[in-house]
N, CA and C atoms as an extended XYZ file, in Angstrom:
225
Properties=species:S:1:pos:R:3:atomname:S:1:resname:S:1:resid:I:1 pbc="F F F"
N       117.390       79.419       95.682 N   UNK     1
C       118.187       80.350       95.068 CA  UNK     1
C       117.518       81.236       94.186 C   UNK     1
N       117.935       82.216       93.946 N   UNK     2
C       117.207       83.255       92.890 CA  UNK     2
C       118.502       84.412       92.578 C   UNK     2
N       118.039       84.652       91.476 N   UNK     3
C       118.817       85.868       90.878 CA  UNK     3
C       118.490       87.262       91.262 C   UNK     3
N       119.310       88.271       91.592 N   UNK     4
C       119.068       89.677       92.053 CA  UNK     4
C       118.032       90.008       91.065 C   UNK     4
N       116.558       89.779       91.246 N   UNK     5
C       115.752       90.544       90.446 CA  UNK     5
C       114.353       90.822       91.088 C   UNK     5
N       113.814       91.919       91.180 N   UNK     6
C       112.679       92.289       91.561 CA  UNK     6
C       111.751       91.226       91.818 C   UNK     6
N       110.953       90.821       92.818 N   UNK     7
C       110.226       89.767       93.186 CA  UNK     7
C       110.908       88.417       93.189 C   UNK     7
N       111.589       87.953       92.317 N   UNK     8
C       112.470       86.894       92.507 CA  UNK     8
C       113.115       86.605       93.794 C   UNK     8
N       113.760       87.628       94.230 N   UNK     9
C       114.693       87.659       95.186 CA  UNK     9
C       113.922       87.574       96.698 C   UNK     9
N       112.599       87.848       96.634 N   UNK    10
C       111.744       87.989       97.745 CA  UNK    10
C       111.856       86.772       98.704 C   UNK    10
N       111.186       85.710       98.218 N   UNK    11
C       111.211       84.570       98.860 CA  UNK    11
C       112.607       84.035       99.909 C   UNK    11
N       113.660       83.979       98.909 N   UNK    12
C       114.704       83.808       99.900 CA  UNK    12
C       115.286       84.795      100.644 C   UNK    12
N       114.875       86.034      100.567 N   UNK    13
C       115.286       87.111      101.509 CA  UNK    13
C       114.375       86.815      102.552 C   UNK    13
N       113.072       86.660      102.320 N   UNK    14
C       112.117       86.703      103.553 CA  UNK    14
C       112.169       85.258      104.426 C   UNK    14
N       112.627       84.414      103.639 N   UNK    15
C       112.454       83.090      104.489 CA  UNK    15
C       113.905       82.518      105.009 C   UNK    15
N       114.885       82.867      104.276 N   UNK    16
C       116.362       82.471      104.386 CA  UNK    16
C       116.735       81.227      103.916 C   UNK    16
N       115.605       80.645      102.924 N   UNK    17
C       115.844       79.498      102.492 CA  UNK    17
C       116.439       79.483      100.947 C   UNK    17
N       117.630       79.875      100.934 N   UNK    18
C       118.311       79.970       99.539 CA  UNK    18
C       119.006       81.253       99.594 C   UNK    18
N       119.671       81.643       98.605 N   UNK    19
C       120.571       82.884       98.624 CA  UNK    19
C       120.107       83.575       97.289 C   UNK    19
N       120.345       84.852       97.192 N   UNK    20
C       120.272       85.789       96.059 CA  UNK    20
C       121.730       85.912       95.257 C   UNK    20
N       121.698       85.996       94.095 N   UNK    21
C       122.974       85.928       93.287 CA  UNK    21
C       122.628       87.011       92.132 C   UNK    21
N       123.850       87.748       91.903 N   UNK    22
C       123.941       88.594       90.869 CA  UNK    22
C       123.287       87.947       89.556 C   UNK    22
N       122.506       88.664       88.783 N   UNK    23
C       121.982       88.224       87.356 CA  UNK    23
C       123.192       87.978       86.597 C   UNK    23
N       123.076       87.200       85.814 N   UNK    24
C       124.336       86.721       84.890 CA  UNK    24
C       125.590       86.431       85.155 C   UNK    24
N       125.623       85.760       86.336 N   UNK    25
C       127.069       85.257       87.202 CA  UNK    25
C       126.943       83.956       87.515 C   UNK    25
N       127.218       83.187       86.381 N   UNK    26
C       127.229       81.632       86.478 CA  UNK    26
C       128.118       81.096       87.919 C   UNK    26
N       129.040       81.863       87.853 N   UNK    27
C       130.288       81.643       88.853 CA  UNK    27
C       129.504       81.423       90.446 C   UNK    27
N       128.746       82.787       90.879 N   UNK    28
C       128.092       83.140       91.928 CA  UNK    28
C       126.987       82.077       92.073 C   UNK    28
N       126.347       81.652       91.147 N   UNK    29
C       125.299       80.750       91.057 CA  UNK    29
C       126.008       79.351       91.625 C   UNK    29
N       126.934       78.903       90.705 N   UNK    30
C       127.707       77.711       91.203 CA  UNK    30
C       127.896       77.533       92.687 C   UNK    30
N       128.591       78.882       93.113 N   UNK    31
C       129.146       78.761       94.645 CA  UNK    31
C       128.072       78.600       95.567 C   UNK    31
N       126.981       79.417       95.263 N   UNK    32
C       125.473       79.461       96.296 CA  UNK    32
C       125.054       77.914       96.026 C   UNK    32
N       124.861       77.225       94.751 N   UNK    33
C       124.363       75.903       95.030 CA  UNK    33
C       125.162       75.116       95.851 C   UNK    33
N       126.694       75.124       95.859 N   UNK    34
C       127.390       74.439       96.491 CA  UNK    34
C       127.405       74.655       98.012 C   UNK    34
N       127.133       76.139       98.374 N   UNK    35
C       127.091       76.411       99.909 CA  UNK    35
C       125.543       75.428      100.366 C   UNK    35
N       124.675       75.835       99.495 N   UNK    36
C       123.574       75.381      100.063 CA  UNK    36
C       123.337       73.723      100.314 C   UNK    36
N       124.030       73.103       99.125 N   UNK    37
C       124.018       71.780       99.261 CA  UNK    37
C       124.940       70.963      100.286 C   UNK    37
N       125.896       71.631      100.469 N   UNK    38
C       126.813       71.562      101.681 CA  UNK    38
C       126.376       71.775      103.209 C   UNK    38
N       125.567       72.858      102.847 N   UNK    39
C       125.102       73.080      104.643 CA  UNK    39
C       123.487       73.287      104.394 C   UNK    39
N       122.585       72.228      104.203 N   UNK    40
C       121.134       72.460      103.969 CA  UNK    40
C       120.453       72.872      105.290 C   UNK    40
N       121.156       72.795      106.549 N   UNK    41
C       120.477       72.993      107.629 CA  UNK    41
C       120.416       74.446      107.875 C   UNK    41
N       121.401       75.443      107.297 N   UNK    42
C       121.534       76.755      107.477 CA  UNK    42
C       120.558       77.131      106.536 C   UNK    42
N       119.793       76.422      105.804 N   UNK    43
C       118.659       77.061      104.918 CA  UNK    43
C       117.275       76.537      104.970 C   UNK    43
N       117.270       75.913      106.175 N   UNK    44
C       115.892       75.556      106.240 CA  UNK    44
C       114.931       76.472      106.974 C   UNK    44
N       113.612       76.425      106.787 N   UNK    45
C       112.882       77.405      107.460 CA  UNK    45
C       111.747       76.792      107.942 C   UNK    45
N       110.770       77.420      108.857 N   UNK    46
C       109.663       76.630      109.372 CA  UNK    46
C       108.409       76.625      108.134 C   UNK    46
N       107.970       75.399      108.032 N   UNK    47
C       106.830       75.134      106.967 CA  UNK    47
C       105.718       76.036      107.193 C   UNK    47
N       105.267       76.112      108.660 N   UNK    48
C       104.346       76.863      108.979 CA  UNK    48
C       104.240       78.473      108.856 C   UNK    48
N       105.592       78.929      108.970 N   UNK    49
C       106.106       80.379      108.625 CA  UNK    49
C       105.880       80.569      107.025 C   UNK    49
N       106.468       79.827      106.346 N   UNK    50
C       106.497       79.869      104.817 CA  UNK    50
C       104.905       79.702      104.365 C   UNK    50
N       104.102       78.900      105.102 N   UNK    51
C       102.872       78.670      104.359 CA  UNK    51
C       102.027       80.218      104.804 C   UNK    51
N       102.338       80.666      105.989 N   UNK    52
C       101.648       81.820      106.223 CA  UNK    52
C       101.990       82.910      105.353 C   UNK    52
N       103.274       83.153      104.927 N   UNK    53
C       103.797       84.237      104.507 CA  UNK    53
C       103.429       84.070      102.589 C   UNK    53
N       103.121       82.759      102.356 N   UNK    54
C       102.898       82.736      100.873 CA  UNK    54
C       101.600       81.999      100.502 C   UNK    54
N       100.784       81.857      101.406 N   UNK    55
C        99.481       81.232      101.217 CA  UNK    55
C        98.790       81.937       99.905 C   UNK    55
N        98.547       81.540       99.197 N   UNK    56
C        97.625       82.397       98.178 CA  UNK    56
C        96.289       83.044       98.721 C   UNK    56
N        95.625       82.375       99.628 N   UNK    57
C        94.408       82.998      100.078 CA  UNK    57
C        94.585       83.972      101.099 C   UNK    57
N        95.658       83.817      101.773 N   UNK    58
C        96.221       85.065      102.799 CA  UNK    58
C        96.568       86.181      102.206 C   UNK    58
N        97.376       86.065      100.961 N   UNK    59
C        97.700       86.999      100.284 CA  UNK    59
C        96.436       87.886       99.452 C   UNK    59
N        95.726       87.076       98.887 N   UNK    60
C        94.531       87.492       98.398 CA  UNK    60
C        93.640       88.499       99.311 C   UNK    60
N        93.673       87.827      100.454 N   UNK    61
C        92.780       88.650      101.568 CA  UNK    61
C        93.594       89.901      101.756 C   UNK    61
N        94.859       89.882      101.847 N   UNK    62
C        95.649       91.305      101.947 CA  UNK    62
C        95.116       92.172      101.067 C   UNK    62
N        95.366       91.595       99.801 N   UNK    63
C        95.012       92.405       98.689 CA  UNK    63
C        93.439       93.141       98.931 C   UNK    63
N        92.656       92.178       99.133 N   UNK    64
C        91.142       92.664       99.347 CA  UNK    64
C        91.173       93.872      100.379 C   UNK    64
N        91.886       93.697      101.455 N   UNK    65
C        91.682       94.580      102.421 CA  UNK    65
C        92.298       96.078      101.987 C   UNK    65
N        93.617       95.940      101.303 N   UNK    66
C        94.042       96.865      100.710 CA  UNK    66
C        93.101       97.697       99.821 C   UNK    66
N        92.576       97.112       98.924 N   UNK    67
C        91.733       97.629       98.112 CA  UNK    67
C        90.293       98.318       98.633 C   UNK    67
N        89.691       97.562       99.849 N   UNK    68
C        88.713       98.219      100.385 CA  UNK    68
C        89.106       99.509      101.185 C   UNK    68
N        90.046       99.416      101.661 N   UNK    69
C        90.960      100.549      102.205 CA  UNK    69
C        90.787      101.905      101.643 C   UNK    69
N        91.324      101.574      100.438 N   UNK    70
C        91.445      102.684       99.339 CA  UNK    70
C        90.273      103.039       98.873 C   UNK    70
N        89.310      102.169       98.795 N   UNK    71
C        87.886      102.718       98.545 CA  UNK    71
C        87.030      103.384       99.690 C   UNK    71
N        87.588      103.187      100.898 N   UNK    72
C        86.888      103.702      101.983 CA  UNK    72
C        85.878      102.713      102.589 C   UNK    72
N        85.935      101.525      102.091 N   UNK    73
C        84.953      100.293      102.709 CA  UNK    73
C        85.885       99.523      103.508 C   UNK    73
N        85.806       99.705      104.937 N   UNK    74
C        86.257       98.537      105.751 CA  UNK    74
C        85.395       97.676      106.367 C   UNK    74
N        84.409       97.538      105.818 N   UNK    75
C        83.220       96.417      106.327 CA  UNK    75
C        83.649       95.175      106.002 C   UNK    75
């Protein structure tokens, strides 16, 4: 579960493992918690896919490739 803030909302949106609720809305937060706890099977993702998306080494490598491309060094 995440508030609808940049960056914070990305993992649940990409994985489907949670919900995004409006910032400062405790009622929406409570309702989302109840939905998730009541139907956990609807919020389960693939551990392998999640690892691939959020692995720090994979993400660091992606940034390195971007920097090299920007600098004109694709070696």
